[in-house]
N, C-alpha and C positions, 0 to 999 in steps of 0.2 A: 622645550618639550622634554618628556621623559623617554628614555630609550635604554635598551640593553646594549652595553658597550663592552667589546672584547679588546683588552690591551695586550694580552699575550695568550698563546695557545696553551691548552691544558685541560683540566677536568671541568665539570659543570660550574665549579665555583668561580671561574673566570668570567662568567656572565653576570655583569653587575649593572644595576639600574642607576643611571646618572642623568644629569641634565646634558642635553645635546642640541646643537643648533637646529632649528626647525628648517626643513628644506623649502626651497623655492622652485617653482615650475620653470624649467628652462624651455627652450624651443622644442616643440613636439612632445612636451611632458604635461602631466597633470599631478596634482597633489591630492592625496587621499587622507581623510581623517579616519584612522584605523578603528574598526569595530570588531574585527576578528583577524587573527594572525595564525597562520599554519606553522607547525613545528614538524620537521621531518628527521628521520634517522640520518640522512645524508648530512644534515647540519651538525649532528653530534660528531661525525667523522671530520668535518671541516674544522670544528672547534678544537678537536683533539689533535689535529695535524696528521691524521692517518689517511685522508683522502688524497689520491694522486691528483696534483694540480699542476698544469703547465706553468702558471704564474701564481705565486702565493698572494693571498689577499692582503693588501697593505693594512697594517694595524696602527692605531686603534680603528675599529670598525664596528658598525652595527650589522649583525648577521640577520638572515631571514630572507626567504624568497617568495612568500605567499601572503597576500593581504586582501581583505574586503572591507569596504567602507564607503563613505560619502565623499564625492569630489568637492574640494573647497577652493581650488585654484587651477587655472589652465594656462599654459604657456602659449607663445606665438605659434600659430598654425594649428591650434587645437580648437575644435568646435565648442563655443561657449555654452551650448545647450547641455553639455555634460555637467555643468555646475549644479550641485545639489542632487545629482543622481547617485545611485548605489552601484558600485562596480566591484568586480573581482579582478585581481591583477597579479602579475609576477614581476619581480624586480630585476631578474637577470642574475640573482645570486645573493645579494646582500641588501640590507636596508629596511626590512619589514618589521623587525622587533622594535617598534617605536610608535608613538602616538600619531605622528604624521609621516607619510611616505611619499616620495616622488618617484614616479614610474613613467616609462614611455607610454604615451596614449595608445600606441599600437599594441601594447601588451596589457591592455585593460579590456574588460568585457562586461556589458551590462548584466546585472543580476536580475533574473525574471521576477515578476510579481509573485509573491507567495513564498519565495525562497529567502530565508534569513541569511545575514552575513556569515554567521557561524556555519550553517549548512553549506553555503556557497564555497567558503574557503576550505571546508573539510572535504568536499567532494570534487571540486573542479580540477585541481592539478592531478591527483592520483587517478581519478576517473578518466580524465582526458588522455593520460599516458596509456592507460589500459585500453581504451577505445582505439587509439592510434596503433598500438601493438596488434590488436585483433584485426584491424583493417589490413595492416602490413603483412600479417601472417598468411592471408589468403586461404583460410580454411576451406576445404573442398567438400566437407560432409563425410561422415564416417571415420574421421581421423581421431587418433589418440593424442592428447595434449598433456604436457607437463608444465605446471606452474610452480616455480620455485618460490619459497617464502610465501605460501598461499594466504597466510593471515596478515601479511604486511598491507600497507595502505593501497599500493597498486595491485598486489596479488589478490586482495579481496574483490576488486572489480573484475579482474581477469576471470576469477572463478565464477562470479555472479553472471557474467555475460558470455562465457566461452561457448556454451551450448547454443545460445541464441545466434552466434556467428557460425555455427556449423560443426563444432566438436561433438563427437559421439561419446568418448570416454575422457574423463578429466582426472589426472593424477596431480596431487599437490605434495609439497614438502612443507613441514612446519616443525617447530621445536617442542616446547612444553605441551602437555596434554590439552590445556585450555585453548592453545592456538591450533592444535590438530582438530579439536572439536569445532572451532570456528570455521576452519577450512571445510569440514564436512557440511556445516550449515550453509556455507556459501555455494555448495554445489560439487565439491570434490567427491568422486566415486571411490577414491583410495587416497590415503595420506601416509607419507613416509617421514620418519623422524630424521631430519637432516643433521641432527647432532651426532648421529652415528657415523664413524669415519668411513664405513664402506657403504653408505646409503645409495650411491649410484648403482652398486651391484644388485640392488633389490628391484631395479626398474625392469619392466617389460620393454618390448620395442615401442617406440613412440614416434610420432610424425612431426610434432612441433614442440619445441622447448622455449619457454619464456625464462631466460636466464638472468636472474637478479643477483646471484651469489658471486659469479665470476671465479677467479682463482683456479686451482688445479682440478677441482671437481668438474669443471666444464669439460675438460678433456675426457674424463671418465663417462660423463653423460653422453658425449658425442658417439661413443661406441654403441649406444642404444637407439640412435636415430635411424630411421628407415633409409637404407642406401638409395642414392639417386634422387629422392624427393624430399628427404627430411630437411627441416629448417630449424635453426637455432637463432632466436632473436635475443641479442645481448643488450641489456639496458641498465644493469645495476652492478654495484661493486660492494655488496654487503660483506664480502670476505676481505675487502681492502685492496684487492688486486684485480686487474682485468682478466677476462677468460683466457686461460692458458691454452689456446688453440692456435696451431700454426698451419701454414699452407700444406705441409706434408700430410697432416691429419685429414685435410679435406680431399686431397688427391686420392687417398685410399678408399674413400666411400662415396664421393660425389655429392656429399650433402652441402647445404648452403648455410653460412653463418652471416647474419645481418647485424651490423652495428647500428643501434638505435640511440643516437646521441649526437651532440654537436649542434651548431647554430641552425643549420638547414632543417634538421630533424625537429628541433625545438620550435622553430617558426611554424612548421606545419602542424605540430601538436596544438600550438596556441590558436592559430587562425581557424582551424577546422574542428578539432576535437574538444577544445575548451568550451565553445558555445554549445556544441552538441551535448556535452555532459551536463551543463547547466539546464538545458532544455529537458533532458531526461529526468533530472531531479524535479523540475517544475511540474512535469506531467505524470510523475509517478513511475516511470519506467526504470528509474534507479533511485538511490537515496544516499544520504550522508550517514557515515558511521563515526560517531563522536564518542570517544572514551571519557573526556572531561574537558571543561573549560577552566582555565586558571588565569589569575591576574597577570598582567605583563611582568610584574616584579618576580613572578615564580618561574621565569624561563629556565633557571638552573634545575628546578624540580622537574619540569617537563623533560629536560635532557636526561636526568637520572632515570626517569620512568622509561624513556625510550631505550636507553642503554641496558636497562634491566630486562628488556624484551618481554614485558608483561602486558603492555597496552594492546587492547583488542579493537581499538578505533583511533581516530585522530585526537591528538592533544592540541587544543586551541588556546591561544593567549588572547585576553581581552583587556585593552587599556582602561 
């Protein structure tokens, strides 16, 4: 089969289309014939070697975490009724930039009738993360919310659904003007340019922060959280570093910082929020935002577009 193989970390040019062994379904697994493959900004960081990783990905490797397509093979212990059905799935981190992908059956979800594979893979993962974050935030009504990187794939869904979950005022950050305008279209009442070094200083008091930037700005944002009841949910590393917040910072204000990551968090996102998001797309309560579909061989171009920070929707690869 054809796959995008990485032999060494570096720029987008290291993503090369090659022949690669077709996967087989092991115990508890199924194999998907890919029809749509999601590309994320986190994968550009992984490719460049700038994402903090406890264990480096062994190379050569096929990157990619999101896929939708038709089940062609099931392994031992997997329901054979899945053969021929369309599913969306996550790989656990690598493997989806390929014509065929093996995944754990427990990490696959049926795609509802009327939802295309492209829309399923575009919406499922970022939408599910956003829903899980909104559920975890426990919005109480009448609160002010900050969504960092509001025009990002997850940020878009946080903005779209924040008021549905009880937010009264929604502030977003974004970079270039087209992204700031997208954040307004998605429901932001106010948008701050996070390219400005002192952007946290422009914030009013906020009750909930969805932190996808991390790094030193998180400490500055903490100063604007409501003492005693404020919550910061940390789920991203767009800056390339975790939120620079320590215990002493929390003792001073009594706010809560919630880490939204790791296997336990991911399992909950997938088992609960993934099917919830696909159901919302199917019945019109939400939708997919697709910037472009590109052939599998254009994975490097997809990474260049993401690193250029110009995309206003998902970039999807199609074999």
